[in-house]
mmCIF file of the N, C-alpha and C atoms, coordinates in Angstrom:
data_MODEL
# 
_entry.id   MODEL 
# 
loop_
_atom_site.group_PDB 
_atom_site.id 
_atom_site.type_symbol 
_atom_site.label_atom_id 
_atom_site.label_alt_id 
_atom_site.label_comp_id 
_atom_site.label_asym_id 
_atom_site.label_entity_id 
_atom_site.label_seq_id 
_atom_site.pdbx_PDB_ins_code 
_atom_site.Cartn_x 
_atom_site.Cartn_y 
_atom_site.Cartn_z 
_atom_site.occupancy 
_atom_site.B_iso_or_equiv 
_atom_site.pdbx_formal_charge 
_atom_site.auth_seq_id 
_atom_site.auth_comp_id 
_atom_site.auth_asym_id 
_atom_site.auth_atom_id 
_atom_site.pdbx_PDB_model_num 
ATOM 1   N N  . UNK A 1 1  ? -7.751  -16.595 31.726  1.00 0.00 ? 1  UNK A N  1 
ATOM 2   C CA . UNK A 1 1  ? -8.276  -15.560 30.873  1.00 0.00 ? 1  UNK A CA 1 
ATOM 3   C C  . UNK A 1 1  ? -9.393  -16.138 30.013  1.00 0.00 ? 1  UNK A C  1 
ATOM 4   N N  . UNK A 1 2  ? -10.433 -15.393 29.784  1.00 0.00 ? 2  UNK A N  1 
ATOM 5   C CA . UNK A 1 2  ? -11.590 -15.841 29.019  1.00 0.00 ? 2  UNK A CA 1 
ATOM 6   C C  . UNK A 1 2  ? -11.249 -15.914 27.533  1.00 0.00 ? 2  UNK A C  1 
ATOM 7   N N  . UNK A 1 3  ? -11.968 -16.780 26.855  1.00 0.00 ? 3  UNK A N  1 
ATOM 8   C CA . UNK A 1 3  ? -11.792 -16.931 25.408  1.00 0.00 ? 3  UNK A CA 1 
ATOM 9   C C  . UNK A 1 3  ? -12.246 -15.661 24.711  1.00 0.00 ? 3  UNK A C  1 
ATOM 10  N N  . UNK A 1 4  ? -11.434 -15.195 23.770  1.00 0.00 ? 4  UNK A N  1 
ATOM 11  C CA . UNK A 1 4  ? -11.819 -14.047 22.962  1.00 0.00 ? 4  UNK A CA 1 
ATOM 12  C C  . UNK A 1 4  ? -11.919 -14.498 21.518  1.00 0.00 ? 4  UNK A C  1 
ATOM 13  N N  . UNK A 1 5  ? -13.025 -14.136 20.893  1.00 0.00 ? 5  UNK A N  1 
ATOM 14  C CA . UNK A 1 5  ? -13.196 -14.478 19.484  1.00 0.00 ? 5  UNK A CA 1 
ATOM 15  C C  . UNK A 1 5  ? -12.128 -13.785 18.660  1.00 0.00 ? 5  UNK A C  1 
ATOM 16  N N  . UNK A 1 6  ? -11.660 -14.441 17.596  1.00 0.00 ? 6  UNK A N  1 
ATOM 17  C CA . UNK A 1 6  ? -10.694 -13.772 16.723  1.00 0.00 ? 6  UNK A CA 1 
ATOM 18  C C  . UNK A 1 6  ? -11.360 -12.577 16.030  1.00 0.00 ? 6  UNK A C  1 
ATOM 19  N N  . UNK A 1 7  ? -10.608 -11.538 15.818  1.00 0.00 ? 7  UNK A N  1 
ATOM 20  C CA . UNK A 1 7  ? -11.130 -10.366 15.134  1.00 0.00 ? 7  UNK A CA 1 
ATOM 21  C C  . UNK A 1 7  ? -11.257 -10.664 13.646  1.00 0.00 ? 7  UNK A C  1 
ATOM 22  N N  . UNK A 1 8  ? -11.981 -9.821  12.934  1.00 0.00 ? 8  UNK A N  1 
ATOM 23  C CA . UNK A 1 8  ? -12.112 -9.978  11.480  1.00 0.00 ? 8  UNK A CA 1 
ATOM 24  C C  . UNK A 1 8  ? -10.743 -9.917  10.822  1.00 0.00 ? 8  UNK A C  1 
ATOM 25  N N  . UNK A 1 9  ? -9.879  -9.043  11.323  1.00 0.00 ? 9  UNK A N  1 
ATOM 26  C CA . UNK A 1 9  ? -8.533  -8.908  10.753  1.00 0.00 ? 9  UNK A CA 1 
ATOM 27  C C  . UNK A 1 9  ? -7.743  -10.207 10.938  1.00 0.00 ? 9  UNK A C  1 
ATOM 28  N N  . UNK A 1 10 ? -7.838  -10.813 12.117  1.00 0.00 ? 10 UNK A N  1 
ATOM 29  C CA . UNK A 1 10 ? -7.129  -12.071 12.372  1.00 0.00 ? 10 UNK A CA 1 
ATOM 30  C C  . UNK A 1 10 ? -7.679  -13.196 11.505  1.00 0.00 ? 10 UNK A C  1 
ATOM 31  N N  . UNK A 1 11 ? -9.001  -13.236 11.354  1.00 0.00 ? 11 UNK A N  1 
ATOM 32  C CA . UNK A 1 11 ? -9.602  -14.268 10.508  1.00 0.00 ? 11 UNK A CA 1 
ATOM 33  C C  . UNK A 1 11 ? -9.181  -14.100 9.051   1.00 0.00 ? 11 UNK A C  1 
ATOM 34  N N  . UNK A 1 12 ? -9.143  -12.853 8.574   1.00 0.00 ? 12 UNK A N  1 
ATOM 35  C CA . UNK A 1 12 ? -8.723  -12.581 7.202   1.00 0.00 ? 12 UNK A CA 1 
ATOM 36  C C  . UNK A 1 12 ? -7.258  -12.968 7.011   1.00 0.00 ? 12 UNK A C  1 
ATOM 37  N N  . UNK A 1 13 ? -6.422  -12.683 7.990   1.00 0.00 ? 13 UNK A N  1 
ATOM 38  C CA . UNK A 1 13 ? -5.001  -13.034 7.902   1.00 0.00 ? 13 UNK A CA 1 
ATOM 39  C C  . UNK A 1 13 ? -4.829  -14.550 7.836   1.00 0.00 ? 13 UNK A C  1 
ATOM 40  N N  . UNK A 1 14 ? -5.620  -15.281 8.605   1.00 0.00 ? 14 UNK A N  1 
ATOM 41  C CA . UNK A 1 14 ? -5.539  -16.741 8.589   1.00 0.00 ? 14 UNK A CA 1 
ATOM 42  C C  . UNK A 1 14 ? -5.980  -17.287 7.227   1.00 0.00 ? 14 UNK A C  1 
ATOM 43  N N  . UNK A 1 15 ? -7.046  -16.711 6.658   1.00 0.00 ? 15 UNK A N  1 
ATOM 44  C CA . UNK A 1 15 ? -7.502  -17.152 5.330   1.00 0.00 ? 15 UNK A CA 1 
ATOM 45  C C  . UNK A 1 15 ? -6.452  -16.844 4.275   1.00 0.00 ? 15 UNK A C  1 
ATOM 46  N N  . UNK A 1 16 ? -5.788  -15.701 4.407   1.00 0.00 ? 16 UNK A N  1 
ATOM 47  C CA . UNK A 1 16 ? -4.761  -15.317 3.442   1.00 0.00 ? 16 UNK A CA 1 
ATOM 48  C C  . UNK A 1 16 ? -3.592  -16.296 3.473   1.00 0.00 ? 16 UNK A C  1 
ATOM 49  N N  . UNK A 1 17 ? -3.191  -16.705 4.666   1.00 0.00 ? 17 UNK A N  1 
ATOM 50  C CA . UNK A 1 17 ? -2.089  -17.666 4.797   1.00 0.00 ? 17 UNK A CA 1 
ATOM 51  C C  . UNK A 1 17 ? -2.437  -18.964 4.068   1.00 0.00 ? 17 UNK A C  1 
ATOM 52  N N  . UNK A 1 18 ? -3.653  -19.446 4.284   1.00 0.00 ? 18 UNK A N  1 
ATOM 53  C CA . UNK A 1 18 ? -4.085  -20.688 3.630   1.00 0.00 ? 18 UNK A CA 1 
ATOM 54  C C  . UNK A 1 18 ? -4.116  -20.513 2.120   1.00 0.00 ? 18 UNK A C  1 
ATOM 55  N N  . UNK A 1 19 ? -4.664  -19.384 1.659   1.00 0.00 ? 19 UNK A N  1 
ATOM 56  C CA . UNK A 1 19 ? -4.757  -19.131 0.221   1.00 0.00 ? 19 UNK A CA 1 
ATOM 57  C C  . UNK A 1 19 ? -3.377  -19.070 -0.421  1.00 0.00 ? 19 UNK A C  1 
ATOM 58  N N  . UNK A 1 20 ? -2.428  -18.411 0.250   1.00 0.00 ? 20 UNK A N  1 
ATOM 59  C CA . UNK A 1 20 ? -1.073  -18.322 -0.293  1.00 0.00 ? 20 UNK A CA 1 
ATOM 60  C C  . UNK A 1 20 ? -0.386  -19.683 -0.331  1.00 0.00 ? 20 UNK A C  1 
ATOM 61  N N  . UNK A 1 21 ? -0.625  -20.513 0.693   1.00 0.00 ? 21 UNK A N  1 
ATOM 62  C CA . UNK A 1 21 ? -0.058  -21.862 0.692   1.00 0.00 ? 21 UNK A CA 1 
ATOM 63  C C  . UNK A 1 21 ? -0.622  -22.675 -0.472  1.00 0.00 ? 21 UNK A C  1 
ATOM 64  N N  . UNK A 1 22 ? -1.925  -22.560 -0.707  1.00 0.00 ? 22 UNK A N  1 
ATOM 65  C CA . UNK A 1 22 ? -2.545  -23.278 -1.821  1.00 0.00 ? 22 UNK A CA 1 
ATOM 66  C C  . UNK A 1 22 ? -1.995  -22.787 -3.157  1.00 0.00 ? 22 UNK A C  1 
ATOM 67  N N  . UNK A 1 23 ? -1.770  -21.475 -3.271  1.00 0.00 ? 23 UNK A N  1 
ATOM 68  C CA . UNK A 1 23 ? -1.225  -20.922 -4.502  1.00 0.00 ? 23 UNK A CA 1 
ATOM 69  C C  . UNK A 1 23 ? 0.209   -21.411 -4.719  1.00 0.00 ? 23 UNK A C  1 
ATOM 70  N N  . UNK A 1 24 ? 1.019   -21.418 -3.668  1.00 0.00 ? 24 UNK A N  1 
ATOM 71  C CA . UNK A 1 24 ? 2.389   -21.916 -3.784  1.00 0.00 ? 24 UNK A CA 1 
ATOM 72  C C  . UNK A 1 24 ? 2.404   -23.381 -4.217  1.00 0.00 ? 24 UNK A C  1 
ATOM 73  N N  . UNK A 1 25 ? 1.487   -24.179 -3.658  1.00 0.00 ? 25 UNK A N  1 
ATOM 74  C CA . UNK A 1 25 ? 1.395   -25.589 -4.021  1.00 0.00 ? 25 UNK A CA 1 
ATOM 75  C C  . UNK A 1 25 ? 0.991   -25.743 -5.492  1.00 0.00 ? 25 UNK A C  1 
ATOM 76  N N  . UNK A 1 26 ? 0.040   -24.931 -5.953  1.00 0.00 ? 26 UNK A N  1 
ATOM 77  C CA . UNK A 1 26 ? -0.397  -24.989 -7.344  1.00 0.00 ? 26 UNK A CA 1 
ATOM 78  C C  . UNK A 1 26 ? 0.737   -24.600 -8.292  1.00 0.00 ? 26 UNK A C  1 
ATOM 79  N N  . UNK A 1 27 ? 1.530   -23.619 -7.909  1.00 0.00 ? 27 UNK A N  1 
ATOM 80  C CA . UNK A 1 27 ? 2.678   -23.216 -8.730  1.00 0.00 ? 27 UNK A CA 1 
ATOM 81  C C  . UNK A 1 27 ? 3.689   -24.358 -8.793  1.00 0.00 ? 27 UNK A C  1 
ATOM 82  N N  . UNK A 1 28 ? 3.969   -24.971 -7.650  1.00 0.00 ? 28 UNK A N  1 
ATOM 83  C CA . UNK A 1 28 ? 4.940   -26.074 -7.598  1.00 0.00 ? 28 UNK A CA 1 
ATOM 84  C C  . UNK A 1 28 ? 4.471   -27.267 -8.425  1.00 0.00 ? 28 UNK A C  1 
ATOM 85  N N  . UNK A 1 29 ? 3.169   -27.516 -8.448  1.00 0.00 ? 29 UNK A N  1 
ATOM 86  C CA . UNK A 1 29 ? 2.621   -28.640 -9.210  1.00 0.00 ? 29 UNK A CA 1 
ATOM 87  C C  . UNK A 1 29 ? 2.429   -28.312 -10.692 1.00 0.00 ? 29 UNK A C  1 
ATOM 88  N N  . UNK A 1 30 ? 2.651   -27.060 -11.064 1.00 0.00 ? 30 UNK A N  1 
ATOM 89  C CA . UNK A 1 30 ? 2.520   -26.674 -12.461 1.00 0.00 ? 30 UNK A CA 1 
ATOM 90  C C  . UNK A 1 30 ? 1.091   -26.372 -12.883 1.00 0.00 ? 30 UNK A C  1 
ATOM 91  N N  . UNK A 1 31 ? 0.175   -26.268 -11.931 1.00 0.00 ? 31 UNK A N  1 
ATOM 92  C CA . UNK A 1 31 ? -1.210  -25.965 -12.272 1.00 0.00 ? 31 UNK A CA 1 
ATOM 93  C C  . UNK A 1 31 ? -1.452  -24.471 -12.412 1.00 0.00 ? 31 UNK A C  1 
ATOM 94  N N  . UNK A 1 32 ? -0.495  -23.664 -11.963 1.00 0.00 ? 32 UNK A N  1 
ATOM 95  C CA . UNK A 1 32 ? -0.636  -22.217 -12.005 1.00 0.00 ? 32 UNK A CA 1 
ATOM 96  C C  . UNK A 1 32 ? 0.684   -21.623 -12.474 1.00 0.00 ? 32 UNK A C  1 
ATOM 97  N N  . UNK A 1 33 ? 0.589   -20.692 -13.416 1.00 0.00 ? 33 UNK A N  1 
ATOM 98  C CA . UNK A 1 33 ? 1.773   -20.027 -13.933 1.00 0.00 ? 33 UNK A CA 1 
ATOM 99  C C  . UNK A 1 33 ? 1.709   -18.556 -13.555 1.00 0.00 ? 33 UNK A C  1 
ATOM 100 N N  . UNK A 1 34 ? 2.809   -18.043 -13.048 1.00 0.00 ? 34 UNK A N  1 
ATOM 101 C CA . UNK A 1 34 ? 2.893   -16.634 -12.671 1.00 0.00 ? 34 UNK A CA 1 
ATOM 102 C C  . UNK A 1 34 ? 3.911   -15.983 -13.582 1.00 0.00 ? 34 UNK A C  1 
ATOM 103 N N  . UNK A 1 35 ? 3.523   -14.856 -14.148 1.00 0.00 ? 35 UNK A N  1 
ATOM 104 C CA . UNK A 1 35 ? 4.452   -14.154 -15.034 1.00 0.00 ? 35 UNK A CA 1 
ATOM 105 C C  . UNK A 1 35 ? 4.276   -12.662 -14.866 1.00 0.00 ? 35 UNK A C  1 
ATOM 106 N N  . UNK A 1 36 ? 5.258   -11.914 -15.332 1.00 0.00 ? 36 UNK A N  1 
ATOM 107 C CA . UNK A 1 36 ? 5.196   -10.455 -15.267 1.00 0.00 ? 36 UNK A CA 1 
ATOM 108 C C  . UNK A 1 36 ? 4.374   -9.938  -16.440 1.00 0.00 ? 36 UNK A C  1 
ATOM 109 N N  . UNK A 1 37 ? 3.722   -8.805  -16.246 1.00 0.00 ? 37 UNK A N  1 
ATOM 110 C CA . UNK A 1 37 ? 2.962   -8.185  -17.321 1.00 0.00 ? 37 UNK A CA 1 
ATOM 111 C C  . UNK A 1 37 ? 3.924   -7.618  -18.353 1.00 0.00 ? 37 UNK A C  1 
ATOM 112 N N  . UNK A 1 38 ? 3.505   -7.658  -19.614 1.00 0.00 ? 38 UNK A N  1 
ATOM 113 C CA . UNK A 1 38 ? 4.300   -7.007  -20.656 1.00 0.00 ? 38 UNK A CA 1 
ATOM 114 C C  . UNK A 1 38 ? 4.034   -5.509  -20.581 1.00 0.00 ? 38 UNK A C  1 
ATOM 115 N N  . UNK A 1 39 ? 4.868   -4.730  -21.259 1.00 0.00 ? 39 UNK A N  1 
ATOM 116 C CA . UNK A 1 39 ? 4.693   -3.277  -21.259 1.00 0.00 ? 39 UNK A CA 1 
ATOM 117 C C  . UNK A 1 39 ? 3.332   -2.901  -21.855 1.00 0.00 ? 39 UNK A C  1 
ATOM 118 N N  . UNK A 1 40 ? 2.921   -3.617  -22.884 1.00 0.00 ? 40 UNK A N  1 
ATOM 119 C CA . UNK A 1 40 ? 1.617   -3.339  -23.510 1.00 0.00 ? 40 UNK A CA 1 
ATOM 120 C C  . UNK A 1 40 ? 0.470   -3.655  -22.552 1.00 0.00 ? 40 UNK A C  1 
ATOM 121 N N  . UNK A 1 41 ? 0.558   -4.782  -21.865 1.00 0.00 ? 41 UNK A N  1 
ATOM 122 C CA . UNK A 1 41 ? -0.477  -5.138  -20.887 1.00 0.00 ? 41 UNK A CA 1 
ATOM 123 C C  . UNK A 1 41 ? -0.543  -4.112  -19.762 1.00 0.00 ? 41 UNK A C  1 
ATOM 124 N N  . UNK A 1 42 ? 0.603   -3.653  -19.317 1.00 0.00 ? 42 UNK A N  1 
ATOM 125 C CA . UNK A 1 42 ? 0.646   -2.664  -18.244 1.00 0.00 ? 42 UNK A CA 1 
ATOM 126 C C  . UNK A 1 42 ? 0.012   -1.351  -18.700 1.00 0.00 ? 42 UNK A C  1 
ATOM 127 N N  . UNK A 1 43 ? 0.311   -0.936  -19.933 1.00 0.00 ? 43 UNK A N  1 
ATOM 128 C CA . UNK A 1 43 ? -0.278  0.301   -20.467 1.00 0.00 ? 43 UNK A CA 1 
ATOM 129 C C  . UNK A 1 43 ? -1.798  0.167   -20.553 1.00 0.00 ? 43 UNK A C  1 
ATOM 130 N N  . UNK A 1 44 ? -2.278  -0.993  -21.034 1.00 0.00 ? 44 UNK A N  1 
ATOM 131 C CA . UNK A 1 44 ? -3.725  -1.228  -21.113 1.00 0.00 ? 44 UNK A CA 1 
ATOM 132 C C  . UNK A 1 44 ? -4.359  -1.175  -19.725 1.00 0.00 ? 44 UNK A C  1 
ATOM 133 N N  . UNK A 1 45 ? -3.699  -1.768  -18.758 1.00 0.00 ? 45 UNK A N  1 
ATOM 134 C CA . UNK A 1 45 ? -4.212  -1.779  -17.396 1.00 0.00 ? 45 UNK A CA 1 
ATOM 135 C C  . UNK A 1 45 ? -4.304  -0.369  -16.835 1.00 0.00 ? 45 UNK A C  1 
ATOM 136 N N  . UNK A 1 46 ? -3.259  0.421   -17.045 1.00 0.00 ? 46 UNK A N  1 
ATOM 137 C CA . UNK A 1 46 ? -3.265  1.798   -16.563 1.00 0.00 ? 46 UNK A CA 1 
ATOM 138 C C  . UNK A 1 46 ? -4.369  2.610   -17.237 1.00 0.00 ? 46 UNK A C  1 
ATOM 139 N N  . UNK A 1 47 ? -4.575  2.374   -18.540 1.00 0.00 ? 47 UNK A N  1 
ATOM 140 C CA . UNK A 1 47 ? -5.627  3.095   -19.261 1.00 0.00 ? 47 UNK A CA 1 
ATOM 141 C C  . UNK A 1 47 ? -7.005  2.736   -18.706 1.00 0.00 ? 47 UNK A C  1 
ATOM 142 N N  . UNK A 1 48 ? -7.242  1.458   -18.422 1.00 0.00 ? 48 UNK A N  1 
ATOM 143 C CA . UNK A 1 48 ? -8.532  1.043   -17.846 1.00 0.00 ? 48 UNK A CA 1 
ATOM 144 C C  . UNK A 1 48 ? -8.740  1.676   -16.476 1.00 0.00 ? 48 UNK A C  1 
ATOM 145 N N  . UNK A 1 49 ? -7.696  1.678   -15.656 1.00 0.00 ? 49 UNK A N  1 
ATOM 146 C CA . UNK A 1 49 ? -7.811  2.280   -14.321 1.00 0.00 ? 49 UNK A CA 1 
ATOM 147 C C  . UNK A 1 49 ? -8.077  3.782   -14.402 1.00 0.00 ? 49 UNK A C  1 
ATOM 148 N N  . UNK A 1 50 ? -7.406  4.457   -15.317 1.00 0.00 ? 50 UNK A N  1 
ATOM 149 C CA . UNK A 1 50 ? -7.605  5.901   -15.475 1.00 0.00 ? 50 UNK A CA 1 
ATOM 150 C C  . UNK A 1 50 ? -9.023  6.199   -15.952 1.00 0.00 ? 50 UNK A C  1 
ATOM 151 N N  . UNK A 1 51 ? -9.539  5.394   -16.883 1.00 0.00 ? 51 UNK A N  1 
ATOM 152 C CA . UNK A 1 51 ? -10.903 5.597   -17.374 1.00 0.00 ? 51 UNK A CA 1 
ATOM 153 C C  . UNK A 1 51 ? -11.913 5.370   -16.258 1.00 0.00 ? 51 UNK A C  1 
ATOM 154 N N  . UNK A 1 52 ? -11.703 4.351   -15.456 1.00 0.00 ? 52 UNK A N  1 
ATOM 155 C CA . UNK A 1 52 ? -12.620 4.069   -14.349 1.00 0.00 ? 52 UNK A CA 1 
ATOM 156 C C  . UNK A 1 52 ? -12.573 5.200   -13.326 1.00 0.00 ? 52 UNK A C  1 
ATOM 157 N N  . UNK A 1 53 ? -11.396 5.707   -13.047 1.00 0.00 ? 53 UNK A N  1 
ATOM 158 C CA . UNK A 1 53 ? -11.263 6.811   -12.097 1.00 0.00 ? 53 UNK A CA 1 
ATOM 159 C C  . UNK A 1 53 ? -11.982 8.054   -12.621 1.00 0.00 ? 53 UNK A C  1 
ATOM 160 N N  . UNK A 1 54 ? -11.870 8.317   -13.914 1.00 0.00 ? 54 UNK A N  1 
ATOM 161 C CA . UNK A 1 54 ? -12.548 9.469   -14.509 1.00 0.00 ? 54 UNK A CA 1 
ATOM 162 C C  . UNK A 1 54 ? -14.066 9.318   -14.392 1.00 0.00 ? 54 UNK A C  1 
ATOM 163 N N  . UNK A 1 55 ? -14.574 8.108   -14.626 1.00 0.00 ? 55 UNK A N  1 
ATOM 164 C CA . UNK A 1 55 ? -16.020 7.870   -14.481 1.00 0.00 ? 55 UNK A CA 1 
ATOM 165 C C  . UNK A 1 55 ? -16.463 8.094   -13.045 1.00 0.00 ? 55 UNK A C  1 
ATOM 166 N N  . UNK A 1 56 ? -15.680 7.592   -12.087 1.00 0.00 ? 56 UNK A N  1 
ATOM 167 C CA . UNK A 1 56 ? -16.022 7.785   -10.671 1.00 0.00 ? 56 UNK A CA 1 
ATOM 168 C C  . UNK A 1 56 ? -16.030 9.269   -10.308 1.00 0.00 ? 56 UNK A C  1 
ATOM 169 N N  . UNK A 1 57 ? -15.039 9.992   -10.792 1.00 0.00 ? 57 UNK A N  1 
ATOM 170 C CA . UNK A 1 57 ? -14.957 11.424  -10.497 1.00 0.00 ? 57 UNK A CA 1 
ATOM 171 C C  . UNK A 1 57 ? -16.151 12.155  -11.110 1.00 0.00 ? 57 UNK A C  1 
ATOM 172 N N  . UNK A 1 58 ? -16.546 11.761  -12.310 1.00 0.00 ? 58 UNK A N  1 
ATOM 173 C CA . UNK A 1 58 ? -17.701 12.388  -12.959 1.00 0.00 ? 58 UNK A CA 1 
ATOM 174 C C  . UNK A 1 58 ? -18.983 12.131  -12.197 1.00 0.00 ? 58 UNK A C  1 
ATOM 175 N N  . UNK A 1 59 ? -19.165 10.900  -11.729 1.00 0.00 ? 59 UNK A N  1 
ATOM 176 C CA . UNK A 1 59 ? -20.375 10.577  -10.954 1.00 0.00 ? 59 UNK A CA 1 
ATOM 177 C C  . UNK A 1 59 ? -20.383 11.333  -9.628  1.00 0.00 ? 59 UNK A C  1 
ATOM 178 N N  . UNK A 1 60 ? -19.211 11.440  -9.016  1.00 0.00 ? 60 UNK A N  1 
ATOM 179 C CA . UNK A 1 60 ? -19.134 12.152  -7.732  1.00 0.00 ? 60 UNK A CA 1 
ATOM 180 C C  . UNK A 1 60 ? -19.454 13.630  -7.936  1.00 0.00 ? 60 UNK A C  1 
ATOM 181 N N  . UNK A 1 61 ? -18.938 14.226  -9.005  1.00 0.00 ? 61 UNK A N  1 
ATOM 182 C CA . UNK A 1 61 ? -19.209 15.635  -9.284  1.00 0.00 ? 61 UNK A CA 1 
ATOM 183 C C  . UNK A 1 61 ? -20.696 15.846  -9.557  1.00 0.00 ? 61 UNK A C  1 
ATOM 184 N N  . UNK A 1 62 ? -21.326 14.924  -10.267 1.00 0.00 ? 62 UNK A N  1 
ATOM 185 C CA . UNK A 1 62 ? -22.758 15.038  -10.572 1.00 0.00 ? 62 UNK A CA 1 
ATOM 186 C C  . UNK A 1 62 ? -23.584 14.937  -9.304  1.00 0.00 ? 62 UNK A C  1 
ATOM 187 N N  . UNK A 1 63 ? -23.162 14.095  -8.374  1.00 0.00 ? 63 UNK A N  1 
ATOM 188 C CA . UNK A 1 63 ? -23.888 13.936  -7.118  1.00 0.00 ? 63 UNK A CA 1 
ATOM 189 C C  . UNK A 1 63 ? -23.803 15.178  -6.244  1.00 0.00 ? 63 UNK A C  1 
ATOM 190 N N  . UNK A 1 64 ? -22.681 15.884  -6.343  1.00 0.00 ? 64 UNK A N  1 
ATOM 191 C CA . UNK A 1 64 ? -22.444 17.032  -5.460  1.00 0.00 ? 64 UNK A CA 1 
ATOM 192 C C  . UNK A 1 64 ? -22.984 18.347  -6.020  1.00 0.00 ? 64 UNK A C  1 
ATOM 193 N N  . UNK A 1 65 ? -23.710 18.300  -7.100  1.00 0.00 ? 65 UNK A N  1 
ATOM 194 C CA . UNK A 1 65 ? -24.254 19.541  -7.673  1.00 0.00 ? 65 UNK A CA 1 
ATOM 195 C C  . UNK A 1 65 ? -25.467 19.982  -6.953  1.00 0.00 ? 65 UNK A C  1 
# 
């Protein structure tokens, strides 16, 4: 069978595996800390996302006039 180039999806999956391994190693070595968001941080994040969505919707409505 002839050689087939890897698809973009396969290449992205391979890069993701490497990135996750590097992240796991950094966590194990103590160079990276992973923690859960606090309720306040989560509320701030949701507010930023909602504001951005409103801006996008406004721009889309202006374009469609």
